[in-house]
C-alpha positions in Angstrom: -55.4 107.0 -34.3 -52.1 107.6 -32.3 -48.6 107.8 -33.9 -46.0 105.4 -32.9 -44.2 106.8 -30.0 -46.8 109.4 -29.3 -47.8 109.5 -25.5 -51.2 108.4 -24.5 -53.3 109.2 -21.6 -55.2 106.6 -19.2 -58.7 107.6 -17.9 -57.0 108.4 -14.6 -54.7 110.7 -16.4 -57.4 112.7 -18.1 -59.7 112.8 -15.2 -56.9 114.3 -13.2 -56.1 116.8 -16.0 -59.8 117.7 -16.4 -60.5 117.7 -12.8 -63.3 115.4 -13.2 -64.0 111.7 -11.7 -62.9 108.8 -13.9 -66.5 108.0 -14.6 -67.2 111.3 -16.3 -63.7 111.1 -18.2 -64.7 107.8 -19.6 -68.2 109.2 -20.4 -66.5 112.1 -22.1 -64.3 109.6 -24.5 -67.1 107.3 -25.1 -69.7 110.0 -26.1 -66.8 111.6 -28.4 -67.1 114.8 -26.3 -63.3 114.6 -26.1 -61.0 112.8 -28.7 -60.5 108.9 -27.8 -60.1 105.7 -29.0 -60.6 102.2 -27.3 -57.7 99.9 -26.9 -58.7 96.2 -26.4 -57.2 92.7 -26.3 -58.9 89.5 -26.6 -57.5 87.1 -23.7 -57.8 84.1 -25.9 -55.4 85.7 -28.4 -53.0 86.8 -25.8 -52.8 83.1 -24.4 -52.2 82.0 -28.0 -49.5 84.4 -28.5 -48.1 83.6 -25.5 -47.9 80.1 -26.0 -46.6 80.5 -29.4 -43.5 82.8 -28.2 -42.9 80.5 -25.2 -42.4 77.4 -27.6 -40.3 79.5 -30.0 -38.3 80.8 -27.2 -37.6 77.3 -25.7 -36.8 75.9 -29.2 -34.3 78.5 -29.5 -32.8 78.1 -26.1 -32.4 74.3 -27.1 -30.7 75.0 -30.2 -28.4 77.7 -28.5 -27.5 75.0 -25.6 -26.5 72.4 -28.5 -24.3 75.2 -30.2 -22.7 76.1 -27.0 -21.9 72.4 -26.0 -20.5 71.9 -29.6 -18.2 74.8 -29.0 -17.0 73.6 -25.9 -16.4 70.1 -26.9 -14.0 71.6 -29.7 
């Protein structure tokens, strides 16, 4: 597993580095010929996360606007 802050290479980067096609670089990683790991995200989870954060940000913006109006009214 990578360490936080560690530089990661894409399949394209690895293919260029090894002077092979992306298909071969991908195969090398999937067949464990070179050290690799998969990173994947579920679309539904990303949409849920985005929805939650947008709602949270919108609620925070409303509270901040109220505070700002109160400060100006003083």
